[in-house]
C-alpha positions in Angstrom: 14.5 142.7 155.5 18.5 141.9 154.7 21.2 141.2 157.1 22.5 145.0 158.1 26.3 143.4 158.4 25.7 141.7 155.1 24.6 144.7 153.0 27.4 147.0 154.6 30.0 144.5 153.3 28.5 145.1 150.0 28.2 148.3 149.9 32.0 148.5 151.1 33.1 146.4 148.4 30.8 148.4 145.5 32.7 151.9 147.1 35.8 150.4 146.7 35.4 148.6 143.3 34.1 152.3 141.6 36.9 154.2 143.8 39.5 152.1 141.7 37.2 152.6 138.3 36.3 148.8 138.0 33.4 147.5 135.6 30.6 146.3 138.4 28.2 143.6 138.2 26.5 141.3 140.4 28.8 138.1 140.3 32.1 140.3 140.7 30.7 142.2 143.9 29.5 139.0 145.5 32.9 137.6 144.6 34.9 140.2 145.8 32.4 141.1 149.1 32.6 137.0 150.0 28.4 136.7 149.7 26.6 134.0 147.8 25.8 135.9 144.3 22.0 134.2 145.5 22.1 136.4 148.5 22.1 139.6 145.8 19.2 138.3 143.3 16.8 138.1 146.3 13.4 139.7 146.4 14.0 142.1 149.7 13.6 145.5 148.9 17.2 146.3 150.2 18.7 143.6 147.8 17.0 145.5 145.0 18.5 148.4 145.9 22.0 146.9 145.7 21.2 145.1 142.4 20.3 149.1 141.1 23.4 150.5 142.7 25.4 147.9 140.5 23.6 149.2 138.0 24.7 152.4 138.0 22.2 154.3 140.6 23.7 156.7 142.6 23.7 155.7 146.4 25.2 157.7 149.5 26.6 154.6 151.3 29.1 153.8 148.3 29.8 157.6 148.1 30.8 157.7 151.1 32.9 155.0 150.6 34.5 156.5 147.6 35.4 159.0 149.7 37.0 156.9 152.5 39.1 154.8 149.6 39.7 158.1 148.1 41.3 160.0 151.2 43.0 156.7 152.6 44.9 156.6 149.0 46.2 160.5 149.5 47.3 159.4 153.0 49.0 156.8 151.5 50.9 158.9 148.8 51.7 161.7 151.5 53.1 159.0 153.7 55.3 157.6 150.9 56.4 161.0 150.1 57.3 161.5 153.4 59.1 158.2 153.6 61.4 159.0 150.6 62.4 162.5 151.4 63.3 161.4 154.8 65.2 159.0 153.1 66.8 161.6 150.7 67.3 163.9 154.0 69.2 160.9 155.6 71.7 159.9 152.3 72.1 164.0 152.6 73.0 163.9 156.3 75.3 160.6 155.5 77.1 162.8 152.8 77.7 166.0 155.0 78.9 163.4 158.3 81.3 161.8 155.5 82.7 165.1 154.3 83.0 166.6 158.1 84.7 163.2 158.9 87.2 163.7 155.7 87.5 167.8 156.8 88.4 166.9 160.4 91.3 164.7 159.4 92.7 166.7 157.2 93.0 169.6 159.8 94.2 167.1 162.3 96.6 166.4 159.7 97.7 169.8 159.4 97.8 170.7 163.0 100.1 168.0 163.4 102.1 168.7 160.9 102.8 171.8 162.8 103.6 170.6 165.9 105.9 168.2 164.3 107.7 171.5 162.3 107.4 173.2 165.9 109.2 170.5 167.6 112.1 170.1 165.5 114.4 173.1 167.8 117.9 173.4 167.6 118.4 172.7 171.0 116.2 169.6 170.4 118.3 168.4 167.6 121.8 168.7 169.3 120.5 167.2 172.2 119.6 164.4 170.1 123.3 164.3 168.4 124.4 164.6 171.9 122.2 160.7 172.8 123.7 159.2 169.6 127.1 159.7 170.3 127.0 159.1 174.1 124.9 155.7 173.3 128.2 154.9 170.7 126.8 155.8 167.4 130.2 157.1 166.1 131.9 154.4 167.5 129.6 151.9 165.7 129.9 153.9 162.3 133.9 154.1 162.6 133.8 150.0 162.8 131.6 149.8 160.2 133.8 151.7 158.0 137.0 150.2 158.9 135.4 147.0 157.3 134.1 148.4 154.6 137.8 149.7 153.9 139.3 146.2 154.7 137.0 145.0 152.4 138.0 147.1 149.8 141.4 146.7 150.6 140.7 142.5 149.2 138.6 144.0 146.5 142.0 145.3 145.3 144.5 142.8 146.2 142.2 139.9 144.8 139.4 141.4 142.2 139.5 143.6 139.4 142.1 146.6 138.7 139.3 149.4 139.3 137.7 148.7 142.7 134.0 149.7 143.5 133.3 152.8 145.4 133.6 153.1 149.2 129.9 153.1 150.3 128.0 152.8 153.5 124.1 152.4 153.4 122.1 154.5 156.1 118.0 153.8 156.6 115.1 155.7 157.1 112.0 154.0 157.3 108.3 155.5 157.1 105.7 154.0 159.2 102.7 152.5 157.2 100.1 155.0 158.6 97.4 157.1 156.7 98.1 160.0 158.6 100.4 162.0 157.1 101.8 164.3 160.3 102.4 161.2 162.0 105.0 159.8 159.1 106.0 163.5 158.9 107.2 163.0 162.8 108.9 159.8 162.2 110.6 161.1 159.0 111.9 163.7 161.4 113.0 162.0 164.4 114.7 159.1 162.1 116.3 162.1 160.3 118.6 163.6 163.1 118.9 160.2 164.5 120.9 158.8 161.4 122.4 162.2 159.8 123.0 163.9 163.5 125.2 166.4 162.9 127.0 168.5 159.9 129.9 166.2 159.0 128.1 163.3 158.4 125.5 165.4 156.2 128.8 166.0 154.3 129.5 162.3 153.7 126.2 161.7 152.3 126.8 160.5 148.4 123.5 159.8 147.3 119.4 159.7 148.3 117.1 157.6 147.6 112.9 158.4 148.1 111.2 155.2 147.4 107.6 155.2 146.5 105.0 152.8 145.8 102.5 149.9 147.2 103.0 148.8 150.5 104.4 145.3 149.4 105.8 146.3 146.2 109.4 145.3 147.5 110.7 149.0 148.2 113.1 147.4 151.4 114.1 144.3 149.0 115.3 146.9 146.2 117.3 149.0 149.5 118.9 146.3 150.8 120.1 144.6 147.6 121.2 147.9 145.7 124.3 149.2 145.3 125.7 152.7 144.8 128.0 153.7 142.5 128.3 157.2 144.4 131.0 156.9 146.9 129.7 158.0 150.7 126.9 157.7 152.7 124.4 156.2 150.6 120.6 156.9 152.9 117.3 155.1 151.5 113.7 156.9 152.9 111.7 153.8 152.3 108.3 154.1 152.8 104.7 154.6 150.3 105.4 158.2 149.9 102.9 158.0 148.0 101.7 161.6 147.3 103.5 164.4 145.3 103.1 166.4 148.5 105.0 163.9 150.7 107.6 163.2 148.7 108.1 167.5 147.7 108.5 167.8 151.7 110.9 165.0 152.4 112.9 166.3 148.8 113.2 170.0 149.9 114.6 168.5 153.7 117.0 166.6 152.3 118.3 169.3 150.4 118.8 171.7 153.2 121.3 169.1 155.3 123.3 167.4 151.4 123.9 168.6 148.4 123.8 165.1 147.0 121.6 164.0 144.3 118.6 162.7 145.4 116.7 160.1 143.2 113.5 159.0 143.4 113.1 155.1 143.2 109.5 154.3 142.1 108.4 150.8 142.6 105.9 149.6 140.0 104.2 146.0 141.4 100.9 146.6 141.2 98.1 146.6 143.6 97.2 142.3 142.5 101.1 141.5 142.7 100.9 143.4 146.1 98.0 141.5 147.5 99.3 137.9 146.6 102.7 139.1 148.7 100.7 139.8 151.3 99.0 136.4 151.1 102.2 134.5 151.0 103.6 136.7 153.7 100.7 136.8 156.2 97.8 135.3 157.4 94.4 136.4 159.5 94.6 139.8 160.6 97.9 140.9 159.6 96.6 139.9 155.8 94.1 142.1 156.1 95.6 145.1 157.9 98.0 144.8 154.9 95.6 144.7 152.8 93.8 147.7 154.4 96.9 149.6 153.6 97.9 148.7 150.2 94.1 150.0 149.1 94.3 153.0 150.7 97.6 153.6 149.5 96.6 152.5 145.6 93.5 154.8 146.0 95.4 158.3 146.8 98.5 157.1 144.8 100.2 160.2 142.8 102.2 159.1 140.3 105.8 160.5 140.0 106.1 163.6 137.8 109.4 165.3 136.2 108.2 168.4 138.0 109.2 166.9 141.3 112.3 168.2 142.8 114.4 165.0 142.2 117.2 164.7 140.2 116.3 161.3 138.8 113.7 159.1 138.9 114.4 155.3 139.0 111.7 153.0 137.7 112.0 149.4 139.5 
């Protein structure tokens, strides 16, 4: 009588091979089942039956194995399908989370924007002006003007026949932040400090709103620029990388001055700005600068002639 374990193994092998559509012979079955070929040729009735099944005879034992294998394949396909659907659902969920986070940030920015506008009350502006006067702001301004007058007089005595225009510079430096509401609040605060009242506003001769990537050279341009218009030259130094930001700045400035407002587009590209950051910064500071450059470059909207500026200066 044939060994039961060997018979079960051989029938299981035959069923598996048939379920795959393999062509059967004694040699293949013996090799796959891991039994000696001579075992399958024994004259025992059980092994004669095995050889008959290999040659094509139907067997309930083999059929059962085929059903089990087919069922297992279906389960595997179903599991694979479910895994694929779960992966797709996870991808959609991640996209929804990103969209939700983006919308949340936009809503927060809008809320902070309106809060900043609401905070700019006449009483608050007047209080700032009073504080600046008490701190000696006016005295400092008079001192600076006297120094420039003395320089102008010296130029008249020693220099060309036509002296340069008498100008003084004031700066508003926008913070490098991805949140426009925070930048807006800083702009409003600094504007109230550098232009505290109408008499000072009337001295403004020209306004320059600088825009470009971080490390593009905007601050250097503002420091080295010599305005040909007498009076106060006001420089708004920052990225101002969207049309909405530039329009708000220009509209707010037009409420306090009739002076021409120029947009200065500093055109240094991304690689140039990255190289400058590498020369000036190391470690975390360089990484932070790279992040700011990439963020502004991704969101930058080129200056258009439809924007509310008197002139656009390319630098």
